[in-house]
N, C-alpha and C positions, 0 to 999 in steps of 0.2 A: 504494500500500500504506500503510495506516495504522499508525503506530508509536506505541505507548504505553509509558511507563515505569511499572513497578510497583515501589514502594519500601516496605520495612518501615521504619517510623519517620518522624518529621516533620523537615523541614528548618527550622531556626530562622532568624529574621531575622539578617542579618549579611553580611559580605563574601563568604563562600562562596556563600550563596544568591543574592546579586546577580550573581556571576560565572556560576553555573550558569544562572540565568534568562537572562542575556545570550546564552549559547551555545544554549540551547533556543529563544530567540526568533530567533536567526540561522538555526537549523535550520528552524523553522516558516516562515520567509520564503523560504529557498532550496530546501527539499525539494520543494514542489509542481512545480517546473520539471523535476524528474527522477522524478516519480511517487511521491514519498514525502511523506506527510502526517503532521504531528505531532499526535497525538490527545491529548496531555497526560500528566500525571503522576497516578497513582493512589497515594495514600499510605494505608497501613493501620497501625494501632498495633502496637507490638511485643507479642507474646504474653506473658501473665502465667503461663504454665505453670510447673510446679514444677521440671521438668528441661529440659535443653537439647534432648533428643529430643522431648519434649512440645511445646516452643516451636516447634521446626522443623516438626513435624507440623501444628500449628495454623496457622502462617503459610503453609505449603504448601497447606492446605485452602482458606484464604481466596483465595489466588492462583488455584487450580484452579477455584473457584466463579465466577471472573470471566472465565475463558477460554472463548471461543466455539469451536465445532468448526472445525478448519482453521487456527486461529491458530498461527503460528510462535512457539515459546517459546525465548528466549535467556536463560540464567542467567549472571549475573556471579558467578564463584566462583574462589577461589584455586587450586582443583584443576583448573580449566578449561584450555582450549587457548589459548596465546598466539598471536594473529594479528597480522599487520601491518595498518596502516590500509588499504592497498591490497587485501589479501586479504579483510578484513571488508567493504569496499565492494563487491568483486566478488561475495561471497556474498549480500549483501543485494540487489544488482542482479539476480542470478540468481533469487532468490526472487520479487522483484517481477515479473521477466519471465516467470516460470513461472505467473503468475496468482494468487499468494498475496495475499490481501486485507488481512491483519492480522499484525502482529508485536508481541510483548510482550517487552521487556527487563526482567528482574527483578533488583532489588538486594535481597539477603537481609538478615535481621536480624543481630544480633551473633553468633548461633550458626551462621550460614550457612544453606544450603539443605538440605532433607530429601533423603536418598539416593534414595528412589523418584522424587522430583521431578527430581533430576539425571538419572536414567535415562530419564525421560519427555521431557526437553528435546531440542529439535532441535539446539541448540548450547550447550555450557557453555564460556564464554569467560572468560579470565583477563586482567587488566590487569597481570600479572606475579606473581612469587612472593611479593612483599611483601603485607602486610595493610594496607589503606587505610581511613581513617576514612570513614564514610558520606557526610559532606559533600563530601569530595574525590572520591569515586567519582561522585557526581552531576555535579560539575564536569567530570570527565574524560569521562563518558558524553555529556554535552551537547556537549562539544567534538568528540568522535569522531563523533557523529551529524551535526554540522555539517560536519566534515571529509569524511565519507562522501558527503554531498550535493555538496560541491565536487569531490570526485574523480569522481563519476559525471557531473558537468556539465562536466568538463574545465577547471575554474576553477583559476587559479594559486595559490590559497591553500595547497594541498598541494604541497610541493616535495620530491621524493625523489631 
């Protein structure tokens, strides 16, 4: 299953980018052994809409335009469901085993995700009730994707 990260906004050069890149590289190397292929990060610029609703709609439209039929959509959103790493790994493993070919994990812009997009998503996931800066969300997502691959492989990186 190909996994793509869709992000609103650009990641600037710096320590956060280096750390995120390190985890995404680890995932890219370890994922194929468990049937997960890292397809990369798609960055779109933040909308310049006049209102938060307009910005969310425009950003959602850009994401939807890139989704192919049958793609699993996971949104990162503070209103989402908090899952343990084991539970998220099990979900992704089940999707992979059921024959799903593609999964997109979307990081929204400063205004979050559009409500109709949240309703369309296969999973709305939260990294907790706190609001996180975009750069740290990328780091955490990269680490969790790497962790998922190690959990599915039975590798000792994840100790619970």
